[in-house]
TIRO-2110 file (N, C-alpha, C; in Angstrom, 1 decimal):
// TIRO-2110
0.8, -1.2, 0.0, N, 1, A
0.0, 0.0, 0.0, CA, 1, A
0.9, 1.2, 0.0, C, 1, A
0.3, 2.3, -0.6, N, 2, A
1.0, 3.6, -0.5, CA, 2, A
0.1, 4.6, 0.1, C, 2, A
0.7, 5.6, 0.6, N, 3, A
0.0, 6.8, 1.2, CA, 3, A
0.7, 8.1, 0.8, C, 3, A
0.0, 9.1, 1.0, N, 4, A
0.6, 10.5, 0.7, CA, 4, A
0.8, 11.2, 2.1, C, 4, A
2.0, 11.6, 2.3, N, 5, A
2.4, 12.4, 3.4, CA, 5, A
2.6, 13.8, 3.0, C, 5, A
2.1, 14.8, 3.6, N, 6, A
2.2, 16.2, 3.2, CA, 6, A
2.5, 17.1, 4.5, C, 6, A
3.4, 18.0, 4.3, N, 7, A
3.7, 19.0, 5.3, CA, 7, A
3.8, 20.4, 4.7, C, 7, A
3.4, 21.4, 5.5, N, 8, A
3.5, 22.8, 5.0, CA, 8, A
4.6, 23.5, 5.8, C, 8, A
5.3, 24.4, 5.1, N, 9, A
6.4, 25.1, 5.7, CA, 9, A
6.2, 26.6, 5.4, C, 9, A
6.8, 27.4, 6.3, N, 10, A
6.6, 28.9, 6.2, CA, 10, A
7.3, 29.5, 4.9, C, 10, A
8.3, 28.8, 4.4, N, 11, A
9.0, 29.4, 3.2, CA, 11, A
9.5, 28.3, 2.2, C, 11, A
9.7, 28.8, 1.1, N, 12, A
10.2, 27.9, 0.0, CA, 12, A
11.5, 27.3, 0.3, C, 12, A
12.4, 28.0, 0.9, N, 13, A
13.8, 27.5, 1.2, CA, 13, A
13.8, 26.3, 2.0, C, 13, A
12.9, 26.3, 3.1, N, 14, A
12.8, 25.1, 3.9, CA, 14, A
12.2, 23.9, 3.1, C, 14, A
11.2, 24.2, 2.3, N, 15, A
10.6, 23.1, 1.5, CA, 15, A
11.6, 22.6, 0.5, C, 15, A
12.4, 23.4, -0.1, N, 16, A
13.5, 23.0, -1.0, CA, 16, A
14.4, 22.1, -0.3, C, 16, A
14.9, 22.4, 0.9, N, 17, A
15.8, 21.6, 1.6, CA, 17, A
15.2, 20.3, 2.0, C, 17, A
13.9, 20.2, 2.3, N, 18, A
13.2, 19.0, 2.6, CA, 18, A
13.2, 18.1, 1.3, C, 18, A
12.9, 18.6, 0.2, N, 19, A
12.9, 17.9, -1.1, CA, 19, A
14.3, 17.3, -1.3, C, 19, A
15.3, 18.1, -1.1, N, 20, A
16.7, 17.6, -1.3, CA, 20, A
17.0, 16.4, -0.4, C, 20, A
16.6, 16.5, 0.9, N, 21, A
16.8, 15.4, 1.9, CA, 21, A
16.0, 14.2, 1.5, C, 21, A
14.8, 14.4, 1.0, N, 22, A
14.0, 13.2, 0.6, CA, 22, A
14.7, 12.5, -0.5, C, 22, A
15.2, 13.2, -1.5, N, 23, A
15.9, 12.6, -2.7, CA, 23, A
17.1, 11.9, -2.2, C, 23, A
17.9, 12.6, -1.3, N, 24, A
19.1, 12.0, -0.8, CA, 24, A
18.8, 10.7, 0.0, C, 24, A
17.6, 10.6, 0.6, N, 25, A
17.2, 9.5, 1.4, CA, 25, A
16.6, 8.4, 0.5, C, 25, A
16.7, 8.5, -0.8, N, 26, A
16.2, 7.5, -1.7, CA, 26, A
14.8, 7.5, -2.2, C, 26, A
14.1, 8.6, -1.9, N, 27, A
12.8, 8.8, -2.4, CA, 27, A
12.9, 9.3, -3.9, C, 27, A
12.1, 8.6, -4.8, N, 28, A
12.2, 9.0, -6.2, CA, 28, A
11.5, 10.4, -6.4, C, 28, A
12.1, 11.1, -7.3, N, 29, A
11.6, 12.4, -7.7, CA, 29, A
10.2, 12.4, -8.1, C, 29, A
9.8, 11.3, -8.8, N, 30, A
8.5, 11.1, -9.3, CA, 30, A
7.4, 11.0, -8.2, C, 30, A
7.9, 10.7, -7.0, N, 31, A
7.0, 10.6, -5.8, CA, 31, A
6.9, 11.8, -4.9, C, 31, A
7.6, 12.9, -5.3, N, 32, A
7.6, 14.1, -4.5, CA, 32, A
7.0, 15.2, -5.3, C, 32, A
6.3, 16.1, -4.6, N, 33, A
5.8, 17.3, -5.2, CA, 33, A
6.1, 18.5, -4.2, C, 33, A
6.2, 19.7, -4.8, N, 34, A
6.4, 20.9, -4.0, CA, 34, A
5.6, 22.0, -4.7, C, 34, A
4.9, 22.8, -3.9, N, 35, A
4.2, 23.9, -4.4, CA, 35, A
4.4, 25.0, -3.4, C, 35, A
4.9, 26.2, -3.9, N, 36, A
5.1, 27.3, -2.9, CA, 36, A
5.4, 28.6, -3.5, C, 36, A
5.6, 29.5, -2.6, N, 37, A
6.0, 30.9, -3.0, CA, 37, A
7.5, 31.0, -2.9, C, 37, A
8.0, 31.7, -3.9, N, 38, A
9.4, 32.1, -3.9, CA, 38, A
9.5, 33.4, -4.5, C, 38, A
10.5, 34.2, -4.1, N, 39, A
10.5, 35.6, -4.7, CA, 39, A
10.6, 35.6, -6.2, C, 39, A
11.1, 34.6, -6.8, N, 40, A
11.1, 34.5, -8.3, CA, 40, A
9.7, 34.4, -8.9, C, 40, A
8.7, 33.9, -8.1, N, 41, A
7.4, 33.8, -8.6, CA, 41, A
6.8, 35.2, -8.9, C, 41, A
7.3, 36.2, -8.2, N, 42, A
6.8, 37.6, -8.4, CA, 42, A
7.8, 38.4, -9.2, C, 42, A
8.8, 37.8, -9.7, N, 43, A
9.9, 38.5, -10.5, CA, 43, A
9.4, 38.6, -12.0, C, 43, A
9.2, 39.8, -12.5, N, 44, A
8.6, 39.9, -13.8, CA, 44, A
9.5, 39.3, -14.9, C, 44, A
10.7, 39.0, -14.6, N, 45, A
11.6, 38.3, -15.6, CA, 45, A
11.1, 36.9, -15.8, C, 45, A
10.6, 36.3, -14.8, N, 46, A
10.1, 34.9, -14.9, CA, 46, A
8.6, 34.8, -15.1, C, 46, A
7.8, 35.7, -14.6, N, 47, A
6.4, 35.7, -14.6, CA, 47, A
5.9, 36.2, -15.9, C, 47, A
4.9, 35.4, -16.5, N, 48, A
4.2, 35.9, -17.7, CA, 48, A
2.8, 36.2, -17.3, C, 48, A
2.2, 37.2, -17.9, N, 49, A
0.9, 37.6, -17.6, CA, 49, A
-0.1, 36.5, -17.8, C, 49, A
0.1, 35.7, -18.8, N, 50, A
-0.8, 34.6, -19.2, CA, 50, A
-0.3, 33.2, -18.7, C, 50, A
0.6, 33.2, -17.7, N, 51, A
1.1, 32.0, -17.1, CA, 51, A
0.0, 31.1, -16.5, C, 51, A
-0.4, 30.1, -17.2, N, 52, A
-1.5, 29.3, -16.7, CA, 52, A
-1.3, 27.8, -16.8, C, 52, A
-0.1, 27.3, -17.1, N, 53, A
0.1, 25.9, -17.1, CA, 53, A
1.5, 25.6, -16.7, C, 53, A
1.7, 24.3, -16.5, N, 54, A
3.0, 23.8, -15.9, CA, 54, A
4.2, 24.1, -16.9, C, 54, A
3.9, 24.1, -18.2, N, 55, A
4.9, 24.2, -19.3, CA, 55, A
5.4, 25.7, -19.3, C, 55, A
4.6, 26.6, -19.0, N, 56, A
5.0, 28.0, -19.0, CA, 56, A
5.8, 28.3, -17.8, C, 56, A
6.9, 29.0, -17.9, N, 57, A
7.8, 29.3, -16.8, CA, 57, A
8.7, 28.1, -16.4, C, 57, A
8.6, 27.0, -17.2, N, 58, A
9.5, 25.8, -16.8, CA, 58, A
10.9, 26.2, -17.1, C, 58, A
11.8, 25.4, -16.5, N, 59, A
13.2, 25.6, -16.7, CA, 59, A
13.8, 26.6, -15.8, C, 59, A
13.2, 27.0, -14.7, N, 60, A
13.8, 28.0, -13.8, CA, 60, A
14.4, 27.3, -12.6, C, 60, A
14.5, 25.9, -12.7, N, 61, A
15.0, 25.1, -11.6, CA, 61, A
16.4, 25.6, -11.1, C, 61, A
17.3, 25.8, -12.1, N, 62, A
18.7, 26.2, -11.7, CA, 62, A
18.7, 27.6, -11.0, C, 62, A
17.8, 28.5, -11.5, N, 63, A
17.7, 29.8, -10.9, CA, 63, A
17.2, 29.7, -9.4, C, 63, A
16.4, 28.7, -9.1, N, 64, A
15.9, 28.5, -7.8, CA, 64, A
16.7, 27.6, -6.9, C, 64, A
17.9, 27.2, -7.4, N, 65, A
18.7, 26.4, -6.5, CA, 65, A
18.5, 24.9, -6.7, C, 65, A
17.8, 24.5, -7.7, N, 66, A
17.6, 23.1, -7.9, CA, 66, A
18.4, 22.5, -9.0, C, 66, A
19.5, 21.9, -8.6, N, 67, A
20.5, 21.5, -9.7, CA, 67, A
20.1, 20.1, -10.2, C, 67, A
19.4, 19.3, -9.5, N, 68, A
19.1, 18.0, -9.9, CA, 68, A
17.8, 17.5, -9.4, C, 68, A
17.4, 16.3, -9.8, N, 69, A
16.2, 15.7, -9.3, CA, 69, A
14.9, 16.6, -9.6, C, 69, A
14.0, 16.5, -8.7, N, 70, A
12.7, 17.2, -8.9, CA, 70, A
12.9, 18.7, -9.1, C, 70, A
13.8, 19.3, -8.3, N, 71, A
13.9, 20.7, -8.3, CA, 71, A
14.5, 21.3, -9.6, C, 71, A
15.1, 20.4, -10.4, N, 72, A
15.7, 20.9, -11.7, CA, 72, A
14.5, 21.2, -12.7, C, 72, A
13.4, 20.5, -12.5, N, 73, A
12.2, 20.7, -13.3, CA, 73, A
11.2, 21.7, -12.8, C, 73, A
11.5, 22.4, -11.8, N, 74, A
10.6, 23.3, -11.2, CA, 74, A
10.2, 24.5, -12.1, C, 74, A
9.0, 24.9, -12.1, N, 75, A
8.6, 26.0, -13.0, CA, 75, A
7.5, 26.8, -12.3, C, 75, A
7.1, 27.8, -13.0, N, 76, A
6.1, 28.7, -12.5, CA, 76, A
4.7, 28.3, -13.0, C, 76, A
3.7, 28.3, -12.1, N, 77, A
2.3, 28.2, -12.6, CA, 77, A
1.5, 29.2, -11.8, C, 77, A
0.4, 29.5, -12.4, N, 78, A
-0.6, 30.4, -11.8, CA, 78, A
-1.8, 29.6, -11.3, C, 78, A
-2.1, 29.6, -10.0, N, 79, A
-3.2, 28.8, -9.5, CA, 79, A
-4.3, 29.8, -9.1, C, 79, A
-5.5, 29.6, -9.6, N, 80, A
-6.6, 30.5, -9.2, CA, 80, A
-6.7, 30.6, -7.7, C, 80, A
-6.9, 31.8, -7.2, N, 81, A
-7.0, 32.1, -5.8, CA, 81, A
-5.7, 32.2, -5.1, C, 81, A
-4.6, 31.8, -5.7, N, 82, A
-3.3, 31.8, -5.1, CA, 82, A
-2.4, 32.8, -5.8, C, 82, A
-2.4, 32.7, -7.1, N, 83, A
-1.5, 33.5, -7.9, CA, 83, A
-0.3, 32.7, -8.4, C, 83, A
0.8, 33.4, -8.8, N, 84, A
2.0, 32.6, -9.3, CA, 84, A
2.7, 31.9, -8.2, C, 84, A
3.1, 30.7, -8.4, N, 85, A
3.9, 29.9, -7.5, CA, 85, A
4.9, 29.1, -8.2, C, 85, A
6.0, 28.7, -7.5, N, 86, A
6.9, 27.7, -8.1, CA, 86, A
6.4, 26.3, -7.7, C, 86, A
6.5, 25.4, -8.7, N, 87, A
5.9, 24.1, -8.4, CA, 87, A
6.6, 23.0, -9.3, C, 87, A
6.6, 21.8, -8.7, N, 88, A
7.1, 20.6, -9.5, CA, 88, A
6.5, 19.4, -8.9, C, 88, A
6.4, 18.4, -9.8, N, 89, A
5.9, 17.1, -9.3, CA, 89, A
4.4, 16.8, -9.7, C, 89, A
4.0, 15.7, -9.3, N, 90, A
2.6, 15.2, -9.7, CA, 90, A
1.5, 16.1, -9.2, C, 90, A
1.6, 16.6, -8.0, N, 91, A
0.6, 17.5, -7.4, CA, 91, A
0.5, 18.8, -8.2, C, 91, A
1.7, 19.3, -8.6, N, 92, A
1.7, 20.6, -9.4, CA, 92, A
1.1, 20.3, -10.8, C, 92, A
1.4, 19.2, -11.4, N, 93, A
0.8, 18.9, -12.7, CA, 93, A
-0.7, 18.8, -12.6, C, 93, A
-1.2, 18.2, -11.6, N, 94, A
-2.7, 18.0, -11.4, CA, 94, A
-3.3, 19.4, -11.3, C, 94, A
-2.7, 20.2, -10.4, N, 95, A
-3.3, 21.6, -10.1, CA, 95, A
-3.2, 22.4, -11.4, C, 95, A
-2.1, 22.4, -12.1, N, 96, A
-1.9, 23.2, -13.3, CA, 96, A
-2.8, 22.8, -14.4, C, 96, A
-3.0, 21.5, -14.5, N, 97, A
-3.9, 21.0, -15.6, CA, 97, A
-5.3, 21.4, -15.3, C, 97, A
-5.7, 21.4, -14.0, N, 98, A
-7.1, 21.8, -13.7, CA, 98, A
-7.2, 23.3, -13.9, C, 98, A
-6.2, 24.1, -13.6, N, 99, A
-6.3, 25.5, -13.7, CA, 99, A
-6.3, 25.9, -15.2, C, 99, A
-5.5, 25.2, -16.0, N, 100, A
-5.5, 25.5, -17.5, CA, 100, A
-6.8, 25.1, -18.1, C, 100, A
-7.5, 24.1, -17.6, N, 101, A
-8.7, 23.7, -18.2, CA, 101, A
-9.9, 24.3, -17.6, C, 101, A
-9.7, 25.2, -16.7, N, 102, A
-10.8, 25.9, -16.0, CA, 102, A
-11.6, 25.0, -15.1, C, 102, A
-11.1, 23.9, -14.7, N, 103, A
-11.8, 23.0, -13.8, CA, 103, A
-11.8, 23.6, -12.4, C, 103, A
-13.0, 23.6, -11.8, N, 104, A
-13.1, 24.0, -10.5, CA, 104, A
-12.5, 23.0, -9.5, C, 104, A
-12.1, 23.6, -8.4, N, 105, A
-11.5, 22.7, -7.4, CA, 105, A
-10.1, 22.2, -7.7, C, 105, A
-9.4, 22.9, -8.6, N, 106, A
-8.1, 22.5, -9.1, CA, 106, A
-7.1, 22.1, -8.0, C, 106, A
-6.7, 23.1, -7.2, N, 107, A
-5.7, 22.7, -6.2, CA, 107, A
-6.3, 21.9, -5.1, C, 107, A
-7.6, 22.2, -4.7, N, 108, A
-8.3, 21.4, -3.7, CA, 108, A
-8.4, 19.9, -4.2, C, 108, A
-8.8, 19.8, -5.5, N, 109, A
-9.0, 18.5, -6.1, CA, 109, A
-7.7, 17.7, -6.1, C, 109, A
-6.6, 18.4, -6.4, N, 110, A
-5.3, 17.8, -6.4, CA, 110, A
-5.0, 17.2, -5.0, C, 110, A
-5.2, 17.9, -4.0, N, 111, A
-4.9, 17.4, -2.6, CA, 111, A
-5.9, 16.3, -2.2, C, 111, A
-7.2, 16.4, -2.5, N, 112, A
-8.1, 15.4, -2.2, CA, 112, A
-7.9, 14.1, -3.0, C, 112, A
-7.5, 14.3, -4.3, N, 113, A
-7.2, 13.1, -5.1, CA, 113, A
-6.0, 12.4, -4.6, C, 113, A
-5.1, 13.1, -3.8, N, 114, A
-3.9, 12.5, -3.3, CA, 114, A
-4.2, 11.8, -1.9, C, 114, A
-5.5, 11.9, -1.5, N, 115, A
-5.9, 11.2, -0.3, CA, 115, A
-6.1, 12.0, 0.9, C, 115, A
-6.0, 13.4, 0.8, N, 116, A
-6.2, 14.2, 1.9, CA, 116, A
-7.7, 14.6, 2.1, C, 116, A
-8.1, 14.8, 3.3, N, 117, A
-9.5, 15.3, 3.6, CA, 117, A
-9.7, 16.6, 3.0, C, 117, A
-11.0, 17.0, 2.8, N, 118, A
-11.3, 18.3, 2.2, CA, 118, A
-10.8, 19.4, 3.2, C, 118, A
-10.8, 19.2, 4.5, N, 119, A
-10.3, 20.2, 5.4, CA, 119, A
-8.8, 20.4, 5.2, C, 119, A
-8.1, 19.3, 5.2, N, 120, A
-6.7, 19.4, 5.0, CA, 120, A
-6.3, 20.1, 3.6, C, 120, A
-7.1, 19.7, 2.6, N, 121, A
-6.8, 20.3, 1.3, CA, 121, A
-7.0, 21.8, 1.3, C, 121, A
-8.0, 22.3, 2.0, N, 122, A
-8.3, 23.7, 2.1, CA, 122, A
-7.2, 24.4, 2.9, C, 122, A
-6.7, 23.7, 4.0, N, 123, A
-5.6, 24.2, 4.8, CA, 123, A
-4.3, 24.4, 3.9, C, 123, A
-4.0, 23.3, 3.2, N, 124, A
-2.7, 23.4, 2.4, CA, 124, A
-2.8, 24.5, 1.3, C, 124, A
-4.0, 24.5, 0.7, N, 125, A
-4.1, 25.6, -0.4, CA, 125, A
-4.0, 27.0, 0.2, C, 125, A
-4.7, 27.2, 1.4, N, 126, A
-4.6, 28.5, 2.0, CA, 126, A
-3.2, 28.8, 2.5, C, 126, A
-2.5, 27.8, 3.0, N, 127, A
-1.1, 28.0, 3.4, CA, 127, A
-0.2, 28.5, 2.2, C, 127, A
-0.4, 27.9, 1.1, N, 128, A
0.3, 28.4, -0.1, CA, 128, A
-0.1, 29.8, -0.5, C, 128, A
-1.4, 30.0, -0.4, N, 129, A
-2.0, 31.3, -0.8, CA, 129, A
-1.3, 32.4, 0.1, C, 129, A
-1.1, 32.1, 1.3, N, 130, A
-0.6, 33.1, 2.3, CA, 130, A
1.0, 33.1, 2.3, C, 130, A
1.6, 32.5, 1.3, N, 131, A
3.1, 32.6, 1.2, CA, 131, A
3.9, 31.4, 1.6, C, 131, A
3.2, 30.3, 2.1, N, 132, A
3.9, 29.1, 2.5, CA, 132, A
4.2, 28.2, 1.4, C, 132, A
4.8, 27.1, 1.7, N, 133, A
5.1, 26.0, 0.7, CA, 133, A
4.7, 24.7, 1.2, C, 133, A
4.3, 23.8, 0.3, N, 134, A
3.8, 22.5, 0.7, CA, 134, A
4.7, 21.4, 0.0, C, 134, A
5.1, 20.4, 0.7, N, 135, A
5.8, 19.2, 0.2, CA, 135, A
4.9, 18.0, 0.4, C, 135, A
4.7, 17.3, -0.7, N, 136, A
3.8, 16.1, -0.6, CA, 136, A
4.6, 14.9, -1.2, C, 136, A
4.5, 13.8, -0.5, N, 137, A
5.3, 12.6, -0.9, CA, 137, A
4.4, 11.4, -0.9, C, 137, A
4.5, 10.6, -2.0, N, 138, A
3.8, 9.3, -2.1, CA, 138, A
4.8, 8.2, -1.7, C, 138, A
4.4, 7.5, -0.7, N, 139, A
5.4, 6.5, -0.1, CA, 139, A
4.7, 5.2, 0.2, C, 139, A
5.5, 4.1, 0.1, N, 140, A
5.0, 2.8, 0.5, CA, 140, A
5.0, 2.8, 2.1, C, 140, A
4.1, 2.0, 2.6, N, 141, A
3.9, 1.9, 4.1, CA, 141, A
5.3, 1.8, 4.8, C, 141, A
6.2, 1.0, 4.3, N, 142, A
7.4, 0.7, 5.0, CA, 142, A
8.3, 2.0, 5.0, C, 142, A
8.1, 2.9, 4.1, N, 143, A
8.9, 4.1, 4.0, CA, 143, A
8.4, 5.3, 5.0, C, 143, A
7.2, 5.1, 5.5, N, 144, A
6.5, 6.2, 6.3, CA, 144, A
7.4, 6.7, 7.4, C, 144, A
8.0, 5.8, 8.3, N, 145, A
8.8, 6.4, 9.4, CA, 145, A
10.0, 7.3, 8.9, C, 145, A
10.7, 6.8, 7.9, N, 146, A
11.9, 7.6, 7.4, CA, 146, A
11.4, 8.9, 6.8, C, 146, A
10.4, 8.9, 6.0, N, 147, A
9.9, 10.1, 5.3, CA, 147, A
9.3, 11.0, 6.4, C, 147, A
8.6, 10.5, 7.3, N, 148, A
8.0, 11.4, 8.4, CA, 148, A
9.2, 12.1, 9.1, C, 148, A
10.2, 11.4, 9.4, N, 149, A
11.4, 11.9, 10.1, CA, 149, A
12.0, 13.1, 9.3, C, 149, A
12.1, 12.9, 8.0, N, 150, A
12.6, 14.0, 7.2, CA, 150, A
11.7, 15.2, 7.1, C, 150, A
10.4, 14.9, 6.9, N, 151, A
9.4, 16.0, 6.8, CA, 151, A
9.3, 16.8, 8.2, C, 151, A
9.3, 16.0, 9.2, N, 152, A
9.1, 16.7, 10.6, CA, 152, A
10.4, 17.3, 11.1, C, 152, A
11.5, 16.8, 10.6, N, 153, A
12.8, 17.3, 11.1, CA, 153, A
13.0, 18.7, 10.6, C, 153, A
12.3, 19.2, 9.6, N, 154, A
12.4, 20.6, 9.1, CA, 154, A
11.5, 21.6, 9.8, C, 154, A
10.8, 21.1, 10.9, N, 155, A
9.9, 22.0, 11.6, CA, 155, A
8.8, 22.5, 10.8, C, 155, A
7.9, 21.6, 10.3, N, 156, A
6.7, 22.1, 9.6, CA, 156, A
5.8, 23.0, 10.4, C, 156, A
4.9, 23.7, 9.7, N, 157, A
3.9, 24.5, 10.4, CA, 157, A
3.0, 23.5, 11.2, C, 157, A
2.6, 23.9, 12.4, N, 158, A
1.7, 23.2, 13.2, CA, 158, A
0.3, 23.4, 12.6, C, 158, A
-0.3, 22.4, 12.0, N, 159, A
-1.5, 22.6, 11.3, CA, 159, A
-2.7, 23.1, 12.2, C, 159, A
-2.8, 22.5, 13.3, N, 160, A
-4.0, 22.9, 14.2, CA, 160, A
-3.8, 24.4, 14.7, C, 160, A
-2.6, 24.8, 15.0, N, 161, A
-2.4, 26.2, 15.4, CA, 161, A
-2.6, 27.1, 14.3, C, 161, A
-2.1, 26.8, 13.1, N, 162, A
-2.3, 27.7, 12.0, CA, 162, A
-3.8, 27.8, 11.6, C, 162, A
-4.5, 26.6, 11.6, N, 163, A
-5.9, 26.6, 11.2, CA, 163, A
-6.7, 27.6, 12.2, C, 163, A
-6.3, 27.5, 13.5, N, 164, A
-7.0, 28.3, 14.5, CA, 164, A
-6.7, 29.8, 14.2, C, 164, A
-5.5, 30.1, 13.8, N, 165, A
-5.1, 31.5, 13.4, CA, 165, A
-5.9, 32.0, 12.2, C, 165, A
-6.0, 31.1, 11.2, N, 166, A
-6.8, 31.4, 10.0, CA, 166, A
-8.3, 31.7, 10.4, C, 166, A
-8.8, 30.8, 11.1, N, 167, A
-10.3, 31.0, 11.5, CA, 167, A
-10.5, 32.2, 12.4, C, 167, A
-9.5, 32.5, 13.2, N, 168, A
-9.7, 33.7, 14.1, CA, 168, A
-9.8, 34.9, 13.2, C, 168, A
-9.2, 34.9, 12.0, N, 169, A
-9.2, 36.0, 11.1, CA, 169, A
-10.5, 36.0, 10.2, C, 169, A
-11.4, 35.0, 10.4, N, 170, A
-12.6, 35.0, 9.6, CA, 170, A
-12.6, 34.0, 8.5, C, 170, A
-11.5, 33.3, 8.3, N, 171, A
-11.3, 32.3, 7.2, CA, 171, A
-12.1, 31.0, 7.6, C, 171, A
-12.7, 30.4, 6.6, N, 172, A
-13.3, 29.1, 6.8, CA, 172, A
-13.0, 28.1, 5.8, C, 172, A
-12.5, 28.5, 4.6, N, 173, A
-12.1, 27.6, 3.5, CA, 173, A
-11.4, 28.4, 2.4, C, 173, A
-10.6, 27.7, 1.7, N, 174, A
-9.9, 28.3, 0.5, CA, 174, A
-10.9, 28.7, -0.5, C, 174, A
-10.7, 29.9, -1.0, N, 175, A
-11.6, 30.4, -2.1, CA, 175, A
-10.9, 30.6, -3.4, C, 175, A
-11.1, 29.6, -4.3, N, 176, A
-10.4, 29.6, -5.5, CA, 176, A
-10.7, 30.8, -6.4, C, 176, A
-11.9, 31.4, -6.2, N, 177, A
-12.3, 32.6, -6.9, CA, 177, A
-11.7, 33.9, -6.3, C, 177, A
-11.2, 33.8, -5.1, N, 178, A
-10.7, 35.0, -4.4, CA, 178, A
-9.4, 35.5, -5.0, C, 178, A
-9.0, 36.7, -4.5, N, 179, A
-7.8, 37.3, -5.0, CA, 179, A
-6.6, 36.7, -4.2, C, 179, A
-5.4, 36.7, -4.8, N, 180, A
-4.2, 36.3, -4.0, CA, 180, A
-4.1, 37.0, -2.7, C, 180, A
-3.6, 36.4, -1.7, N, 181, A
-3.5, 37.0, -0.3, CA, 181, A
-2.6, 38.1, -0.3, C, 181, A
-3.0, 39.1, 0.4, N, 182, A
-2.1, 40.3, 0.7, CA, 182, A
-2.1, 40.4, 2.2, C, 182, A
-0.9, 40.2, 2.9, N, 183, A
-0.9, 40.3, 4.3, CA, 183, A
-1.3, 41.7, 4.8, C, 183, A
-2.0, 41.7, 6.0, N, 184, A
-2.4, 43.0, 6.5, CA, 184, A
-1.2, 43.9, 6.8, C, 184, A
-1.4, 45.2, 6.6, N, 185, A
-0.3, 46.2, 6.9, CA, 185, A
-0.3, 46.5, 8.3, C, 185, A
0.8, 46.4, 9.0, N, 186, A
0.8, 46.7, 10.4, CA, 186, A
1.8, 47.9, 10.7, C, 186, A
END
């Protein structure tokens, strides 16, 4: 049996390091996905106004520090309700394909199709929308302890605490039709 393990991180750099550790630990690139915010996603040199699929913006892996494996193929995609993100892997392909085809529930559908509850899918999508990054890994049952050690060793966001913070601010679910998140000015 296989299962999908997913963790969210406050920044792309942490997610990138997790991906590198997973690959060094023997996890195949084909079984890893990363979606997140990186300053290059907002850099007009890389961003295209009509960026709507995984093929567009591809080939920026070297610029983002990914010399090999999954990170070498990282590219820019625009996800409805989130905006431009860097992404690679099976999860990114599913979300990008849905976005390009105008399919509702693109990013939420990608997470739920990977085996996550709708609540978790909404949490992961909102975390990316608010500037975080998500790493998702498909693993065989016997790989779970080693992969969890790598994912948790990078200090992921505490899901329950973050969900409480989101809800305190009036959030109840990811809105694909909403505008990309802009943090409050303090």
